[in-house]
N, C-alpha and C positions, 0 to 999 in steps of 0.2 A: 180653848186655844184657837181663837178665831182671828183672822185678819180681814180687813175690809178694803175693798176698792169701791169708792162711792163718790157720786156727784149728785147732790140732792135735787129733786124736782120741786120747784117752788110754785108753778102754776097750778090752778085747780084741775083735778082729774075729770075725765069725761063723765057723761051721765051714766054710763054703764058701770063705772067704778066709783064707789061711794066713800072709800076710806079717805081720811085726812091726808093731804099731801105731806104733812109733817111726819107721817109714819114711814120712815125710811126702811129699806131692806135691812140695813144694819140694826136698826131698832127692833125690827121684827125678829131677827135671829137672836138678838140679845134677850128678848123675852122668852124665846124657846129654851135658851140656856143648854145647848147641846153638850153632851159628853165628848171627850176626846176620841173615844174608841169608835171604830166604824160600826160596831153592833148597834149603836144608837141610831146611826143613819138608816140601817136596814129596818130597825124596829119602828122608826118614826117617820119613814118616808111618806107613806100614805096620809098620815095625820098632818104632816107638813103641807102637803098639797091641799087638803081640805081646809086647813087653817088659813093658808094664803087666800084661797077663794073666798072664804067668809070674811076675813079681815079687810080685804081690799074690794069687796063687792064684785067678784069676777064670776060670771055665770056660765059663759061658753068655754068649755074646757076641751083640750086636745092632748091625747097622749101620743107622743112621737115614737114611732118604732114599737108600739105596743103589740102588734101582730097577734100571735096565738096566745100570748100571756099578758093581757092587760092587767094593770094594777087594781082595777076596780071591776067587779062583776056586775052584770045587769041587776037592778033592783037594790043595790047597796044603799042602805038607809043614810050613809054619810053623804051621799050625793043628792039628797032630797032638795029639789029646787034648782039643781044644776044640770046642765046638758053636757054629755061627754061624747066626743068623737075619738075613735081609735085609728091611728094612722100606721101605715107600713109601706115600704117600697115594693114589697112582694105581695101580689094578690093571693098566692097560696097561703102565706102567713095570715092574711086577713080572713081567708076562708076557714082557718082553724079557730079564729076568734069566736067567743060565745055569741049566740044569737041575741038580739035585743039591744045591741050597741050600734050606734052610727059608725060607719067605716069610711075612711078616706085614703085612697091609694095615691101617694106621690112621694118623690125622692126629696127628702128634706135638704139635701145638698145639691139638688138639680136645678133646672131652670124654671120650675114652677109652672110648666106649661100644661100639666094635667088638669082636667076639669075640676077635680076635688080641691085643688090648691088655689083658693080664692083669697086675695089680699084682704086684710082686715077682718078675718072670719072669727078670730078667737080672742078671748080675754086672758086665758091662762094656758100656756103650753108647757108640758113637762115630759121628762124621759128618765128611764132607769136602765143603766147598763146598755146604752145605745151609742153614745158619742165615741167610745173607743173603737167602734166598728165603722164609723163614718169616714169616707174618703172625701175630705174637703170640709173640715169643721168650720173654718172661717166663713165659707159660703153658707153653711147650715145656719149659723147664727144670723147672718144677714137675711136669710130667708125667713127665719123665725120673726125677725123684726118686721118684715113685710106682712106676714100672716097675722100678726097681733094687731088688735085695735089700739087706738091711742090710750096710753095709760096701762096697757097690758103688761103682764109679767110672764117670764119663763123661768123654769128651773130644770137643770140637768144634773143627774147623779151618775158619776162615772168613776172608774179606777184611775189612779194617777201614776205617772212616772215621776221619780225614779225609785219607787218602792222596789226592793230587790225581787220580790215574787213576780211583779208585773214587768220589770225590766228583763228578767229571764224569759218570761213568756213572749216578750217583744223580740228578743234576740234569737231564740231557737226556731227551727223550722216549724211551720204550722202543723205538719203531720205529727211531729214529736209532741208539740204542745197539746194537740188534741188527744193523743194517747194518755198523757199525764192527767189531764183533766178528767177524762173518762174513767181512769183508774181510781181517782180520788172521789169522783162524784158520778156514780153509774147512771143516775137519772139524766145526765147531760149527754149520753150517747145518742147518736143519730136515731131519730124516731121517738126519742123520749120527750118529756114535756118541756125541757129546757136545753135545746141543742146549743152547741158551741159554734160561733161564727168567728172568722178571722179577725184578730184585733190589730188595729193600726196605731192607735194612741195619738192621733193627730190633735195637738193642742190639749192633750189630757195631762195637764199639770195644774198645780195649785199656787204657783208663784204669781201673786197679783201684779207685780211690776211688769211681768211679761204678758199676762193675759189681758189686763185693762186696755192697752192700746188697741188690741184686736176687737174687743167688745165695743169700744168707742167708734172704731171704724165701721162696725156693723150698724151703728146708729143709736145705740142705747144710751139713755141719760143717767142710769144708775146701775151699779152692779155690786154684788157681794160674793165673796168666796168663803165657804165654810169647809175647812180641811178636816179630815179624820185620819187616824192612824190605826194600824192593826187589821187583821183579817182572820179568816177561819181555815186557811189552806193547810195549816200544820196541826189541826186539832187531833189528828190520829198519830202524831209523832211526838211522844213524850221526850222531854229534853230539848229538842229543837223548838217545841211550842213555847216553853218557858223562856228560852233565850230570845226568841223572836218577840215575845210580849215585853220583855224588859227593854229591848232595843226600841220598840215602838213607843213605849211609855216615855223613855228618855227623849226621843225625837219630838213627841207631843209637848212635853214640858218646856223644851227649848224652842218650840215652834220651828222646827227644821222642815220646811216645805219640800225639800228635795226628797225626803223619805215619807211623805204622806202617802197613804194608800188609796184613799177615796176623797171625793169632794162634792159638795153641793155648789153649783154656780147658779146664782139667781140674778136676773136682769130685769129692768123695767124700761118700757118705752115711754118717751115723753108724751104728755097728754096733747 
């Protein structure tokens, strides 16, 4: 159940990126053949990043907002031959990150004035459950374009509006939302390994007709949106879980983007 926003790159890629320019992001995801359910996205996120790097010859990686919980640990054999930098806006979060990783403190939606924010530094930038917390997502995408080398790729994985569960989270007070999440997922309480941060959901939608103009304004030459439906928030609620699954399956089969729950948004900078 994918839909694509795409403008093909026809010029040769730069020397750091060796994939054929004919391999579009649309084609890349078609080969992956993702399932409609969001569990596929969670299960295959790391593999998607590594496959992007290998397929397009991207060696210098940056995880945006990785902080204390980067997707790849030091010495991960999947990263052999690749260089990974973990970014966060908060130095304390970076201090919690495992030793052995390069770290860069800067605000992805800021003015890139920090010493670690060097234009053209990275071949591949990626994030997981970060963009819903960013105040100024359009600026963030423009900054990613600046930080990427020519021909570079970025991928963001985030929850989308207007899935009912995330719309409710967006509408209720943060204090109540925090209590609900902590009750359902005790590991996300303050001090745990996966704390909850306020969610803003700026540009967190999967409607390509709305998102494409923003990504083009940011300077990207090609983009692809891969939507997913379904979530795990009702796993402990028999009855509600089954109704919610049926609803999401229907929305996926009809490609109703209004009710997608997650999305991969992939972009490529012109060479």
